[in-house]
C-alpha angles and dihedrals in degrees: 000000000000116000122203126196135171097259095248125121090239090050091051091052088053088052090051090053094051096044094045100046098035090045092230118179109216129187097189140010119213134188094218138021109271116245093211129080110280121188094197122086114261125217115194111203115207117206112258117185096210093054092043093052092047091055092045090052091049091050092051091048102043105028126078117241092255094049092047090051089050089059090052093046094050091050088057089062089083097153092071135051106263103142101097093048091046091049091054089046092054096044091049090047091057087058100041132356091195090058089062087075091061107102090186083089103085093216092055090050089050093048094049091051093046092051090051089051090051091051092048091049093048091049091053092049092055086066099039101045113103124206126204126199113242124214090261092055096255119133116235127196123184121203142176109191143180092232132032098259101145091112094048092048091047092054091046093056093040087073093048107039096057107191096356117121116225147164127214107196123197098197097186094054094035091233131129136188105220126193117183140124094290105030142042114175149055121310133181113248109204097173129014134183117214106263123239115239121222121257091249092050092054090052094048093045090055091046091051092050090049091050092047091052095044097052093053118094110214095207090055097045110138109185093181093055091044091055090050092052096040109019118209088246091071100041103075096097102019110127095223092055097044123099 
């Protein structure tokens, strides 16, 4: 049976509840109803707050901190299909937390590798993200990323910026990690006006671009090596590669 949910974390927890208690055997989990002819039966799971909260409570109660964080991390890998492996991971975890260390289960092996990929990607982005100073003194970083890492990046810089206020804005997912006097956390950003950078920021941005251009030696330009060191994926909002 194919199972369809709305793509949200709460919707997935509702799916876990229905599959687990109704003992449904599913071959694939989708985020939207397919528009092509499917011979398998399709179950569309509608988000229900009561079911979602019950599963969340059970996860908090029965799963170790590391295993619970793994569930959260895997759900952030939203550019790949992870749902079926994560469903098996959760159901097995309800039976035995120790068994979740057994990589002889293919889905556990897949989840561990995917989580490592998420961590590697997040680590790279901590070096490639560029902040600009806005006219109110807040730092603003714009990103478009393979995985949903806005929370992980926000926590990373929370430990490094001390009392500095900042925003990390994932424009494709319309999410932002905001740190100011009244808020620390992720918020949805439905609409957003392009921020105005401070006068000093504009000066320093121009200086950095000038420096970046001046230190390069045209006769020794190696585009292939440059792409290896700074892949195109990370360049979109990097100051030195902007016009």
